[in-house]
DRENVEXKOL-122425 format. One record per atom (N, C-alpha, C): x, y, z. Coordinates in steps of 0.2 Angstrom, whole numbers, padded with zeros to 4 digits, always signed. Example, Ala and Ser with C-alpha at 12.3 -4.5 7.8 and 13.67 -1.06 7.14 Angstrom:
BEGIN
+0066-0028+0039/+0062-0022+0039/+0066-0016+0039/+0064-0011+0035/+0068-0005+0036/+0064+0000+0039/
% end
This chain:
BEGIN
+0004-0006+0000/+0000+0000+0000/+0004+0006+0000/+0010+0006+0004/+0014+0012+0004/+0017+0013-0002/+0019+0008-0006/+0022+0009-0012/+0017+0012-0017/+0011+0010-0017/+0006+0012-0021/+0005+0020-0020/+0004+0021-0014/+0003+0028-0012/+0009+0033-0014/+0015+0030-0014/+0021+0034-0016/+0021+0035-0023/+0019+0030-0027/+0018+0030-0034/+0013+0035-0036/+0007+0036-0033/+0002+0040-0034/+0005+0048-0033/+0009+0048-0028/+0012+0055-0026/+0017+0057-0032/+0021+0052-0034/+0025+0053-0040/+0021+0055-0046/+0016+0051-0048/+0012+0052-0054/+0009+0059-0053/+0006+0061-0047/+0003+0067-0047/+0007+0073-0048/+0013+0073-0045/+0018+0078-0046/+0020+0079-0053/+0021+0073-0057/+0022+0074-0064/+0017+0077-0068/+0010+0075-0067/+0005+0077-0070/+0004+0085-0069/+0004+0087-0063/+0003+0094-0061/+0009+0098-0064/+0015+0095-0063/+0021+0099-0064/+0022+0100-0072/+0020+0096-0076/+0021+0096-0083/+0016+0102-0086/+0011+0103-0082/+0007+0109-0085/+0010+0116-0084/+0015+0116-0080/+0018+0122-0079/+0025+0123-0082/+0027+0118-0087/+0033+0118-0091/+0038+0115-0087/+0044+0115-0090/+0050+0112-0087/+0052+0114-0080/+0052+0121-0079/+0054+0123-0073/+0049+0122-0068/+0043+0122-0070/+0037+0120-0065/+0038+0113-0063/+0039+0109-0068/+0040+0102-0066/+0045+0101-0061/+0051+0104-0061/+0056+0104-0057/+0054+0106-0050/+0051+0111-0049/+0049+0114-0042/+0043+0109-0039/+0038+0107-0044/+0033+0103-0041/+0036+0096-0039/+0041+0094-0042/+0044+0088-0040/+0047+0088-0033/+0049+0094-0031/+0051+0095-0024/+0046+0094-0019/+0040+0095-0021/+0034+0093-0016/+0034+0086-0015/+0035+0082-0021/+0035+0074-0020/+0041+0072-0016/+0047+0076-0017/+0053+0074-0013/+0052+0075-0006/+0049+0081-0004/+0048+0082+0003/+0043+0077+0006/+0038+0075+0003/+0033+0070+0005/+0037+0064+0006/+0041+0062+0001/+0044+0055+0002/+0049+0055+0008/+0052+0061+0009/+0058+0061+0014/+0055+0062+0021/+0050+0067+0022/+0047+0068+0029/+0041+0065+0031/+0037+0062+0026/+0031+0059+0027/+0032+0051+0027/+0035+0049+0021/+0036+0042+0020/+0043+0039+0023/+0047+0044+0025/+0053+0042+0028/+0058+0039+0024/+0058+0041+0017/+0063+0038+0012/+0069+0042+0013/+0075+0038+0012/+0081+0041+0011/+0082+0045+0005/+0083+0052+0005/+0084+0055-0002/+0089+0052-0007/+0086+0052-0013/+0091+0050-0018/+0096+0055-0020/+0099+0054-0026/+0105+0058-0028/+0103+0061-0035/+0103+0068-0035/+0102+0071-0042/+0108+0069-0046/+0106+0068-0053/+0111+0066-0058/+0116+0072-0059/+0121+0074-0055/+0125+0079-0056/+0129+0079-0062/+0132+0073-0063/+0136+0073-0069/+0132+0074-0076/+0126+0071-0076/+0122+0072-0082/+0120+0079-0083/+0118+0083-0077/+0117+0090-0077/+0122+0094-0080/+0128+0093-0077/+0134+0097-0079/+0136+0096-0087/+0135+0090-0089/+0136+0088-0096/+0131+0092-0101/+0124+0092-0098/+0119+0095-0102/+0121+0103-0102/+0123+0105-0097/+0125+0113-0097/+0130+0114-0101/+0135+0110-0102/+0141+0111-0107/+0139+0111-0114/+0134+0106-0115/+0132+0105-0122/+0128+0111-0124/+0123+0113-0120/+0119+0118-0122/+0122+0125-0122/+0127+0126-0118/+0131+0132-0119/+0135+0132-0125/+0138+0127-0128/+0141+0127-0134/+0136+0128-0140/+0130+0125-0139/+0125+0126-0144/+0122+0133-0144/+0122+0136-0138/+0120+0143-0138/+0125+0147-0142/+0132+0146-0141/+0137+0150-0145/+0136+0148-0152/+0134+0142-0154/+0133+0141-0161/+0127+0145-0164/+0122+0146-0160/+0116+0149-0163/+0118+0157-0163/+0121+0159-0158/+0122+0167-0157/+0127+0169-0163/+0132+0164-0164/+0137+0166-0169/+0135+0165-0176/+0128+0163-0177/+0126+0162-0184/+0127+0155-0187/+0130+0151-0184/+0132+0144-0187/+0126+0140-0188/+0121+0141-0184/+0114+0138-0185/+0111+0140-0191/+0111+0147-0192/+0108+0150-0198/+0111+0147-0205/+0117+0145-0205/+0120+0142-0211/+0117+0135-0212/+0116+0132-0207/+0113+0125-0207/+0106+0126-0210/+0103+0130-0208/+0096+0131-0210/+0096+0134-0218/+0101+0138-0220/+0101+0140-0227/+0102+0134-0231/+0107+0129-0229/+0108+0123-0233/+0102+0119-0234/+0099+0118-0228/+0093+0114-0228/+0087+0117-0232/+0086+0123-0232/+0081+0126-0237/+0083+0126-0244/+0090+0126-0246/+0092+0126-0253/+0090+0118-0255/+0092+0114-0251/+0090+0107-0252/+0083+0105-0254/+0079+0108-0249/+0072+0107-0250/+0069+0110-0256/+0071+0116-0258/+0068+0120-0263/+0071+0117-0270/+0076+0113-0270/+0079+0110-0276/+0075+0104-0277/+0071+0101-0273/+0067+0095-0274/+0060+0096-0271/+0056+0101-0274/+0050+0102-0271/+0045+0096-0272/+0045+0092-0277/+0040+0087-0278/+0041+0082-0273/+0047+0081-0270/+0048+0076-0265/+0048+0079-0258/+0045+0084-0257/+0045+0088-0250/+0043+0083-0244/+0038+0079-0246/+0035+0074-0240/+0040+0069-0238/+0045+0068-0242/+0050+0063-0240/+0056+0067-0237/+0058+0072-0241/+0064+0076-0239/+0064+0081-0233/+0058+0083-0232/+0057+0088-0226/+0058+0084-0220/+0055+0078-0218/+0056+0075-0212/+0064+0072-0211/+0067+0070-0217/+0074+0068-0216/+0078+0074-0215/+0076+0080-0218/+0080+0086-0216/+0079+0089-0209/+0073+0089-0206/+0072+0091-0199/+0076+0086-0194/+0075+0079-0196/+0079+0074-0192/+0086+0075-0192/+0089+0077-0198/+0096+0078-0198/+0098+0084-0195/+0094+0090-0195/+0096+0096-0192/+0096+0095-0184/+0091+0091-0182/+0091+0089-0174/+0098+0086-0172/+0100+0081-0176/+0106+0077-0175/+0112+0081-0174/+0112+0086-0179/+0118+0091-0179/+0118+0096-0174/+0112+0098-0172/+0112+0103-0167/+0110+0101-0160/+0107+0095-0159/+0106+0092-0153/+0099+0094-0150/+0095+0098-0154/+0089+0100-0151/+0084+0100-0157/+0078+0099-0155/+0072+0099-0160/+0069+0106-0161/+0072+0111-0158/+0069+0117-0158/+0071+0121-0165/+0076+0118-0169/+0077+0121-0175/+0072+0120-0180/+0067+0116-0179/+0062+0114-0183/+0057+0120-0184/+0057+0125-0179/+0052+0131-0180/+0054+0135-0186/+0060+0136-0188/+0062+0139-0193/+0061+0136-0200/+0060+0129-0200/+0059+0125-0206/+0052+0125-0208/+0047+0126-0203/+0040+0125-0204/+0038+0130-0210/+0039+0136-0210/+0037+0141-0215/+0040+0139-0222/+0046+0136-0222/+0049+0134-0228/+0045+0128-0231/+0044+0123-0227/+0041+0117-0229/+0034+0119-0231/+0030+0123-0228/+0023+0125-0230/+0023+0128-0237/+0028+0133-0237/+0028+0137-0244/+0029+0132-0250/+0034+0128-0249/+0035+0123-0255/+0029+0119-0256/+0026+0116-0251/+0021+0111-0252/+0015+0115-0255/+0013+0121-0252/+0007+0124-0255/+0007+0126-0262/+0014+0128-0264/+0015+0130-0271/+0016+0125-0276/+0017+0119-0273/+0017+0113-0277/+0010+0109-0277/+0005+0112-0274/-0001+0109-0274/-0002+0103-0269/+0003+0102-0265/+0004+0096-0260/+0000+0098-0254/-0004+0094-0251/-0007+0095-0245/-0002+0096-0239/-0002+0102-0236/+0004+0104-0232/+0004+0099-0226/-0001+0096-0224/-0001+0092-0218/+0004+0086-0219/+0004+0084-0225/+0008+0078-0227/+0016+0079-0225/+0019+0084-0227/+0026+0085-0225/+0027+0088-0218/+0022+0093-0216/+0023+0096-0210/+0023+0092-0204/+0017+0088-0204/+0016+0084-0198/+0022+0079-0197/+0024+0076-0202/+0029+0071-0201/+0036+0074-0200/+0037+0080-0203/+0043+0084-0201/+0044+0086-0194/+0038+0088-0191/+0038+0089-0184/+0040+0083-0180/+0037+0077-0181/+0038+0071-0178/+0046+0069-0179/+0048+0070-0185/+0055+0068-0186/+0060+0072-0183/+0058+0078-0182/+0063+0083-0178/+0064+0080-0171/+0059+0077-0168/+0060+0075-0161/+0063+0068-0161/+0062+0064-0166/+0065+0057-0167/+0073+0058-0167/+0075+0064-0170/+0082+0064-0171/+0086+0066-0164/+0082+0067-0159/+0085+0069-0153/+0089+0063-0150/+0086+0057-0150/+0090+0051-0148/+0096+0049-0152/+0096+0052-0158/+0102+0050-0163/+0107+0055-0163/+0107+0060-0159/+0111+0066-0159/+0117+0065-0153/+0123+0065-0155/+0128+0065-0150/+0129+0071-0145/+0125+0076-0147/+0125+0082-0142/+0118+0084-0139/+0114+0079-0140/+0107+0080-0137/+0107+0079-0129/+0103+0082-0126/+0102+0081-0119/+0100+0074-0117/+0096+0071-0121/+0094+0064-0120/+0099+0059-0120/+0103+0060-0126/+0108+0055-0127/+0114+0056-0122/+0115+0062-0120/+0120+0063-0115/+0118+0060-0108/+0111+0060-0107/+0109+0057-0101/+0110+0049-0101/+0109+0046-0107/+0110+0039-0108/+0118+0038-0106/+0122+0041-0109/+0129+0040-0108/+0131+0041-0101/+0128+0047-0098/+0130+0048-0091/+0128+0042-0086/+0122+0040-0087/+0119+0034-0083/+0123+0028-0084/+0124+0026-0090/+0128+0020-0092/+0135+0021-0089/+0138+0027-0089/+0145+0028-0086/+0145+0027-0079/+0140+0030-0076/+0139+0029-0068/+0138+0022-0066/+0135+0018-0071/+0134+0011-0069/+0140+0006-0071/+0145+0009-0074/+0151+0006-0075/+0150+0002-0082/+0146+0004-0086/+0145+0000-0092/+0149+0003-0098/+0152-0002-0102/+0157+0000-0107/+0154+0004-0113/+0148+0005-0114/+0145+0007-0120/+0147+0015-0121/+0149+0016-0127/+0151+0023-0129/+0146+0027-0133/+0147+0033-0134/+0143+0037-0138/+0142+0034-0145/+0147+0031-0148/+0147+0028-0155/+0143+0022-0154/+0143+0018-0149/+0139+0012-0148/+0132+0014-0148/+0130+0019-0145/+0123+0021-0145/+0121+0023-0152/+0125+0027-0155/+0123+0030-0162/+0123+0025-0167/+0127+0020-0167/+0126+0014-0172/+0120+0011-0172/+0116+0012-0166/+0109+0009-0166/+0104+0014-0167/+0105+0020-0164/+0099+0025-0164/+0099+0029-0171/+0105+0030-0174/+0104+0033-0181/+0101+0029-0186/+0103+0023-0187/+0099+0019-0192/+0092+0018-0190/+0091+0017-0184/+0084+0015-0181/+0079+0021-0182/+0081+0027-0180/+0077+0032-0181/+0076+0034-0188/+0081+0034-0192/+0081+0035-0199/+0075+0031-0203/+0076+0024-0201/+0071+0020-0204/+0064+0022-0202/+0063+0024-0195/+0056+0026-0193/+0054+0032-0197/+0059+0037-0198/+0057+0043-0201/+0055+0041-0209/+0058+0037-0212/+0056+0035-0219/+0050+0032-0219/+0048+0027-0215/+0042+0024-0215/+0036+0029-0213/+0037+0033-0209/+0032+0038-0207/+0031+0043-0213/+0036+0044-0217/+0036+0049-0223/+0032+0045-0228/+0034+0039-0229/+0030+0035-0234/+0023+0035-0233/+0021+0034-0227/+0014+0034-0225/+0011+0041-0227/+0014+0046-0226/+0012+0053-0226/+0011+0055-0234/+0014+0051-0238/+0013+0053-0245/+0006+0053-0248/+0002+0049-0245/-0005+0049-0247/-0010+0050-0242/-0008+0053-0236/-0013+0054-0231/-0017+0060-0233/-0024+0060-0230/-0028+0065-0232/-0030+0066-0239/-0035+0071-0240/-0037+0072-0247/-0033+0077-0250/-0032+0076-0257/-0028+0081-0261/-0032+0088-0260/-0028+0093-0261/-0031+0100-0260/-0037+0101-0264/-0036+0099-0271/-0042+0100-0275/-0048+0096-0274/-0047+0091-0269/-0053+0087-0268/-0055+0088-0260/-0052+0093-0257/-0054+0094-0250/-0059+0100-0250/-0065+0098-0248/-0070+0103-0248/-0069+0109-0243/-0066+0107-0237/-0064+0112-0232/-0059+0117-0235/-0054+0115-0238/-0049+0119-0241/-0052+0123-0247/-0056+0120-0251/-0059+0124-0257/-0063+0129-0254/-0067+0128-0249/-0072+0133-0246/-0067+0139-0243/-0062+0137-0240/-0057+0142-0237/-0055+0147-0242/-0052+0145-0248/-0049+0149-0253/-0054+0153-0257/-0061+0152-0256/-0066+0156-0260/-0065+0163-0258/-0063+0164-0252/-0062+0171-0250/-0056+0174-0253/-0055+0179-0257/-0049+0182-0260/-0044+0183-0254/-0046+0186-0249/-0041+0188-0243/-0038+0182-0240/-0043+0177-0239/-0040+0170-0236/-0036+0167-0241/-0037+0167-0247/-0033+0164-0252/-0026+0167-0253/-0026+0174-0252/-0019+0177-0252/-0015+0175-0246/-0019+0174-0240/-0016+0173-0234/-0013+0165-0235/-0017+0161-0238/-0015+0154-0238/-0009+0153-0243/-0009+0157-0248/-0003+0156-0253/+0002+0162-0253/+0002+0165-0247/+0007+0171-0247/+0014+0169-0247/+0019+0174-0248/+0026+0172-0249/+0029+0171-0242/+0034+0167-0242/+0038+0166-0236/+0045+0169-0237/+0048+0172-0232/+0055+0175-0233/+0060+0169-0233/+0065+0170-0238/+0070+0164-0239/+0077+0166-0237/+0081+0161-0235/+0088+0162-0233/+0093+0161-0239/+0090+0158-0244/+0094+0156-0250/+0098+0162-0253/+0095+0167-0254/+0098+0173-0257/+0102+0178-0253/+0102+0176-0246/+0105+0180-0242/+0113+0179-0241/+0117+0184-0241/+0124+0183-0240/+0126+0183-0233/+0129+0177-0230/+0130+0177-0223/+0138+0178-0222/+0139+0181-0217/+0146+0182-0215/+0150+0176-0215/+0157+0176-0216/+0161+0170-0216/+0162+0168-0209/+0161+0172-0204/+0161+0170-0197/+0155+0165-0195/+0150+0165-0199/+0144+0161-0198/+0146+0154-0200/+0150+0153-0205/+0152+0147-0208/+0158+0144-0203/+0162+0148-0201/+0167+0146-0196/+0164+0143-0190/+0159+0146-0187/+0156+0144-0181/+0153+0137-0182/+0150+0136-0188/+0147+0129-0190/+0153+0124-0190/+0158+0125-0193/+0164+0121-0194/+0167+0119-0187/+0167+0124-0183/+0170+0122-0176/+0166+0118-0172/+0159+0119-0173/+0154+0115-0169/+0155+0108-0172/+0155+0107-0178/+0156+0100-0181/+0162+0096-0179/+0167+0100-0179/+0174+0097-0176/+0173+0095-0169/+0169+0098-0165/+0168+0096-0158/+0164+0089-0158/+0159+0089-0162/+0155+0083-0162/+0160+0077-0165/+0164+0078-0170/+0168+0073-0172/+0173+0070-0167/+0176+0075-0164/+0181+0073-0158/+0178+0069-0153/+0172+0071-0151/+0168+0067-0146/+0167+0060-0148/+0164+0060-0154/+0163+0053-0157/+0169+0049-0157/+0175+0052-0159/+0181+0048-0160/+0184+0046-0154/+0184+0050-0149/+0187+0049-0142/+0182+0044-0139/+0176+0044-0140/+0171+0040-0136/+0172+0033-0139/+0175+0032-0145/+0176+0025-0148/+0183+0023-0147/+0187+0027-0145/+0194+0026-0143/+0196+0028-0136/+0194+0024-0131/+0195+0026-0124/+0202+0026-0123/+0206+0022-0126/+0213+0021-0125/+0217+0028-0126/+0214+0032-0130/+0218+0039-0131/+0216+0044-0125/+0212+0042-0121/+0210+0047-0115/+0215+0047-0110/+0216+0052-0106/+0221+0052-0100/+0218+0047-0095/+0223+0044-0092/+0222+0039-0087/+0225+0041-0081/+0221+0040-0075/+0223+0041-0069/+0221+0036-0064/+0225+0035-0058/+0223+0030-0054/+0217+0031-0050/+0213+0026-0049/+0207+0026-0045/+0209+0025-0037/+0203+0024-0033/+0204+0023-0026/+0209+0017-0024/+0208+0012-0029/+0212+0006-0028/+0219+0006-0031/+0221+0012-0034/+0227+0012-0038/+0227+0009-0045/+0221+0007-0047/+0221+0005-0054/+0220+0011-0059/+0224+0011-0064/+0223+0016-0069/+0217+0016-0073/+0213+0021-0073/+0207+0021-0077/+0206+0028-0081/+0203+0027-0087/+0202+0033-0091/+0197+0037-0088/+0198+0044-0089/+0193+0048-0087/+0186+0047-0091/+0180+0048-0088/+0174+0046-0091/+0172+0051-0097/+0168+0048-0101/+0166+0052-0107/+0162+0058-0105/+0158+0057-0100/+0154+0063-0098/+0159+0069-0096/+0164+0068-0093/+0169+0073-0092/+0172+0076-0098/+0174+0071-0103/+0177+0073-0109/+0172+0077-0113/+0165+0075-0113/+0160+0079-0117/+0160+0086-0114/+0160+0087-0108/+0160+0093-0104/+0166+0098-0106/+0172+0095-0106/+0178+0099-0108/+0177+0101-0115/+0176+0097-0120/+0176+0098-0127/+0171+0103-0129/+0165+0102-0126/+0159+0107-0128/+0161+0114-0125/+0163+0115-0119/+0165+0121-0117/+0171+0124-0121/+0176+0120-0122/+0182+0122-0126/+0179+0125-0133/+0175+0121-0137/+0173+0123-0143/+0169+0130-0143/+0165+0131-0137/+0162+0137-0136/+0167+0143-0135/+0172+0141-0132/+0177+0146-0131/+0180+0148-0138/+0182+0143-0142/+0184+0144-0149/+0180+0148-0153/+0173+0147-0153/+0168+0151-0157/+0168+0158-0154/+0169+0159-0147/+0169+0166-0144/+0174+0170-0147/+0180+0167-0147/+0186+0171-0149/+0187+0172-0157/+0185+0166-0161/+0186+0166-0168/+0180+0170-0171/+0174+0170-0169/+0169+0173-0172/+0167+0180-0169/+0170+0182-0164/+0170+0188-0161/+0162+0190-0159/+0159+0186-0155/+0153+0187-0153/+0153+0189-0146/+0147+0192-0143/+0147+0194-0136/+0144+0188-0132/+0148+0186-0127/+0146+0180-0123/+0139+0182-0119/+0138+0188-0118/+0132+0189-0114/+0126+0188-0119/+0127+0188-0125/+0121+0187-0130/+0119+0180-0130/+0123+0175-0128/+0122+0168-0128/+0116+0166-0124/+0116+0170-0118/+0110+0169-0113/+0103+0170-0116/+0103+0174-0121/+0097+0176-0124/+0095+0171-0130/+0099+0167-0132/+0097+0162-0137/+0092+0157-0135/+0088+0155-0140/+0083+0150-0139/+0085+0144-0137/+0091+0141-0140/+0094+0135-0138/+0096+0135-0131/+0100+0140-0129/+0102+0140-0122/+0097+0140-0117/+0092+0145-0118/+0086+0145-0114/+0083+0138-0113/+0081+0135-0119/+0078+0129-0118/+0082+0123-0115/+0089+0124-0116/+0093+0119-0113/+0093+0120-0105/+0094+0126-0103/+0094+0127-0096/+0087+0125-0093/+0082+0125-0096/+0075+0123-0093/+0076+0115-0093/+0079+0112-0098/+0080+0105-0097/+0084+0103-0091/+0089+0106-0090/+0094+0105-0084/+0090+0105-0078/+0086+0111-0077/+0082+0111-0071/+0077+0106-0070/+0073+0105-0076/+0068+0099-0076/+0071+0093-0074/+0077+0091-0077/+0080+0085-0075/+0082+0084-0068/+0085+0090-0065/+0087+0091-0058/+0081+0089-0053/+0075+0092-0054/+0070+0090-0050/+0067+0084-0051/+0065+0082-0057/+0061+0076-0058/+0066+0069-0057/+0072+0070-0058/+0077+0064-0057/+0078+0063-0050/+0079+0068-0046/+0080+0068-0039/+0074+0065-0036/+0068+0067-0037/+0062+0064-0034/+0061+0057-0036/+0062+0055-0043/+0061+0048-0045/+0066+0044-0042/+0072+0046-0041/+0077+0042-0038/+0076+0040-0031/+0073+0045-0028/+0071+0044-0021/+0066+0039-0020/+0061+0039-0024/+0056+0034-0024/+0058+0027-0026/+0061+0027-0032/+0063+0020-0035/+0069+0017-0031/+0073+0021-0028/+0079+0017-0024/+0076+0014-0018/+0071+0017-0015/+0068+0014-0009/+0064+0008-0010/+0062+0007-0016/+0058+0001-0018/+0062-0004-0023/+0069-0003-0023/+0072-0007-0028/+0072-0014-0028/+0072-0017-0021/+0071-0024-0021/+0065-0027-0024/+0059-0023-0022/+0053-0026-0025/+0053-0025-0033/+0055-0019-0035/+0055-0018-0042/+0060-0023-0046/+0065-0025-0043/+0069-0030-0046/+0066-0036-0047/+0062-0038-0042/+0058-0044-0042/+0052-0044-0047/+0049-0039-0047/+0043-0039-0051/+0044-0036-0058/+0047-0030-0059/+0048-0027-0065/+0054-0030-0069/+0059-0032-0065/+0065-0035-0068/+0063-0042-0072/+0059-0046-0069/+0057-0052-0072/+0052-0051-0078/+0048-0046-0077/+0043-0044-0082/+0047-0042-0089/+0052-0037-0088/+0056-0035-0093/+0060-0040-0096/+0063-0045-0092/+0067-0050-0095/+0063-0055-0099/+0056-0056-0097/+0052-0060-0101/+0049-0057-0107/+0047-0050-0106/+0044-0046-0111/+0048-0040-0112/+0053-0040-0116/+0058-0034-0117/+0054-0028-0119/+0049-0029-0123/+0045-0023-0125/+0041-0019-0120/+0041-0023-0114/+0038-0019-0108/+0042-0013-0106/+0049-0013-0107/+0053-0007-0106/+0051-0002-0111/+0050-0004-0117/+0048+0001-0122/+0042+0005-0120/+0037+0001-0118/+0031+0004-0116/+0031+0009-0110/+0036+0007-0105/+0037+0011-0099/+0040+0018-0102/+0045+0017-0106/+0049+0023-0108/+0044+0028-0112/+0040+0025-0116/+0036+0028-0121/+0031+0033-0117/+0027+0029-0112/+0022+0033-0108/+0025+0038-0103/+0031+0036-0101/+0035+0041-0096/+0036+0047-0100/+0039+0046-0106/+0040+0052-0110/+0034+0057-0111/+0028+0054-0113/+0022+0057-0113/+0020+0061-0107/+0021+0057-0101/+0019+0060-0095/+0023+0066-0093/+0030+0066-0095/+0034+0072-0093/+0035+0077-0099/+0033+0075-0105/+0034+0079-0111/+0041+0081-0112/+0046+0076-0111/+0053+0077-0112/+0057+0071-0112/+0061+0070-0118/+0065+0064-0118/+0070+0064-0113/+0073+0070-0112/+0078+0070-0107/+0076+0068-0100/+0070+0071-0098/+0067+0069-0091/+0065+0062-0091/+0062+0059-0097/+0061+0052-0097/+0067+0048-0096/+0072+0050-0099/+0078+0046-0098/+0081+0046-0091/+0080+0052-0088/+0082+0052-0081/+0078+0048-0076/+0072+0047-0078/+0068+0043-0074/+0068+0035-0075/+0068+0034-0082/+0067+0027-0084/+0074+0023-0084/+0079+0026-0087/+0086+0022-0087/+0089+0020-0081/+0089+0025-0076/+0092+0023-0069/+0088+0017-0066/+0081+0018-0067/+0077+0012-0064/+0078+0006-0067/+0078+0006-0074/+0080+0000-0078/+0086-0003-0076/+0092+0001-0076/+0098-0002-0074/+0098-0005-0067/+0094-0001-0062/+0094-0003-0055/+0091-0010-0054/+0086-0012-0059/+0082-0018-0058/+0085-0024-0062/+0091-0022-0065/+0095-0027-0069/+0093-0028-0076/+0090-0023-0079/+0088-0024-0086/+0094-0024-0090/+0094-0029-0095/+0100-0029-0100/+0101-0023-0103/+0107-0020-0103/+0108-0013-0106/+0107-0013-0114/+0108-0019-0117/+0106-0020-0124/+0099-0019-0125/+0094-0021-0121/+0087-0020-0122/+0086-0012-0121/+0089-0009-0117/+0089-0001-0116/+0091+0002-0122/+0096+0000-0125/+0099+0003-0131/+0094+0001-0137/+0091-0005-0137/+0087-0007-0142/+0081-0003-0143/+0078-0001-0138/+0072+0003-0138/+0073+0011-0137/+0079+0013-0139/+0081+0020-0138/+0076+0025-0141/+0073+0023-0147/+0067+0027-0150/+0061+0028-0146/+0060+0023-0141/+0054+0024-0137/+0054+0029-0132/+0059+0033-0131/+0059+0039-0127/+0055+0045-0130/+0053+0044-0136/+0049+0049-0139/+0042+0047-0139/+0038+0050-0134/+0031+0048-0134/+0026+0054-0133/+0029+0060-0133/+0025+0065-0131/+0021+0068-0137/+0021+0065-0143/+0017+0067-0148/+0010+0064-0147/+0009+0059-0143/+0003+0055-0142/-0003+0060-0140/-0002+0065-0137/-0007+0070-0136/-0004+0076-0139/-0007+0080-0143/-0004+0086-0147/-0004+0092-0142/+0001+0092-0137/+0002+0097-0133/+0009+0100-0133/+0014+0096-0137/+0021+0098-0137/+0021+0105-0141/+0026+0109-0139/+0026+0116-0143/+0028+0115-0150/+0032+0111-0152/+0033+0110-0159/+0027+0108-0163/+0023+0103-0161/+0017+0101-0164/+0012+0107-0164/+0011+0111-0159/+0007+0116-0159/+0009+0122-0164/+0016+0123-0164/+0019+0128-0169/+0017+0125-0176/+0018+0119-0177/+0017+0116-0184/+0010+0118-0186/+0005+0117-0182/-0002+0118-0183/-0003+0126-0185/+0001+0130-0181/+0000+0137-0182/+0003+0139-0189/+0009+0136-0191/+0012+0138-0197/+0008+0136-0203/+0004+0131-0203/+0000+0128-0208/-0006+0132-0209/-0005+0137-0214/-0010+0142-0215/-0016+0139-0219/-0015+0133-0222/-0021+0130-0225/-0026+0126-0221/-0024+0125-0214/-0028+0122-0210/-0028+0115-0210/-0024+0112-0214/-0024+0104-0215/-0021+0101-0209/-0016+0104-0206/-0013+0101-0200/-0017+0103-0194/-0019+0098-0191/-0024+0100-0185/-0025+0095-0180/-0029+0097-0175/-0031+0092-0169/-0038+0090-0171/-0039+0084-0171/-0045+0081-0173/-0051+0082-0168/-0057+0080-0170/-0063+0081-0165/-0062+0077-0159/-0059+0071-0160/-0058+0067-0154/-0051+0067-0151/-0047+0073-0152/-0041+0074-0149/-0036+0069-0151/-0037+0063-0150/-0031+0058-0152/-0031+0057-0160/-0036+0059-0163/-0035+0058-0171/-0032+0065-0174/-0026+0067-0171/-0023+0073-0174/-0018+0071-0179/-0015+0076-0182/-0011+0075-0188/-0004+0071-0186/-0002+0071-0180/+0004+0068-0178/+0004+0061-0176/-0002+0059-0174/-0003+0052-0171/+0000+0046-0175/-0002+0045-0181/+0000+0039-0185/+0007+0040-0187/+0010+0046-0190/+0017+0046-0191/+0021+0045-0185/+0019+0047-0179/+0023+0046-0173/+0023+0039-0171/+0017+0036-0171/+0017+0029-0170/+0021+0024-0174/+0020+0026-0181/+0024+0022-0186/+0032+0023-0185/+0034+0029-0184/+0041+0031-0183/+0044+0027-0177/+0040+0028-0171/+0043+0025-0165/+0043+0017-0165/+0038+0014-0168/+0037+0007-0168/+0042+0004-0173/+0043+0007-0179/+0049+0005-0184/+0055+0006-0180/+0057+0012-0177/+0063+0013-0174/+0065+0008-0169/+0060+0006-0165/+0061+0001-0160/+0062-0006-0163/+0059-0008-0168/+0060-0014-0171/+0067-0015-0174/+0069-0010-0178/+0075-0009-0181/+0081-0009-0176/+0080-0005-0170/+0084-0004-0165/+0085-0011-0161/+0080-0015-0160/+0081-0021-0157/+0085-0026-0161/+0084-0026-0167/+0088-0031-0172/+0095-0029-0172/+0096-0022-0173/+0103-0020-0173/+0107-0021-0167/+0104-0019-0161/+0107-0019-0155/+0109-0027-0153/+0105-0031-0155/+0107-0038-0153/+0112-0041-0158/+0112-0038-0164/+0117-0040-0169/+0124-0038-0167/+0124-0031-0165/+0130-0028-0163/+0133-0030-0156/+0128-0031-0152/+0131-0031-0145/+0128-0038-0141/
% end
């Protein structure tokens, strides 16, 4: 009974907290932490300090990238690619947003792509819902395939803390092909979804009004013809070098500095420490090479969003660790055997936890330590890395809402029954395919 009551407290804090955003989730989690400690008598858990520090280093470097204009260069190339292949926008748009997320570590770059995708689709007579909805889903699927995303950094941090030998490259060898297959399957479905614009009575009724028609088919500002300063390109190259160095060192730990541990055994420094050093170092190189003002980084969207993620992970991971660590014996007996018998049970837990907290990073901070604690095979955790994206299930995530707003044709929408929204089937197809491919790849490789 006590365990059930504790779980209800945990669930209530997550449900209430997520309504107030990432920072709200962190402070509401403190209510659960206080209840667990002072009412239930649980020993407080430990916040994931190494993970939080790594996230801070990554988002700081990403903030320098955006402030210096390096992100603008990436978006310019993405737009040039899409406009050169307008007929295939439904396939190329989701692949593009997926790739941008992998390169930048955040799905927030998709906001700039929405008006471009819409403009291409509507002028080609393609139902905008087809490329736009799947592009929104794909941008979030790329998070688990990015070496500099908050979520993947979380995986590495928790694996490292558990003494597991899996590197950044080990995870990427599964997550990149798995999520890409998911993106392609979702895009293939989207090619024929919904009615063609000429056969859609709602759309035809809308454009009967001349003003509405002008609004629907209006022009969108383009980056293609803009001349960008050379410093923008330098910033992008520096950031890419940082990503390559991290991936290289992660797969070659023998090249890392080694120091004696408490028992006098020489051990390489952890990859979480290496990521922190390199990301901050690359931020410094961008600062001096591209001549930007460091104070402006704090105003960048990527930096602000990243700090919200840090605070969210701080609160929710601390509360969750306090609850789960005090019931680990029972969880090992029940959940451990269930996951071993039915590996897909872990995927379901990760999926719905992600929806509950509306964050892949927060879901990782709850589910991965719990799974490792109950003895779940790390290969199973890697197999279902795509399952940490589940917040499309209800259309409440900012990128999905922004997608609906950018679609001036009204074809991307929330359905009458809420669950029948534009992102549901592409999201389910993408995640399911990613999990299936990831399961096969992980068991072949590891």
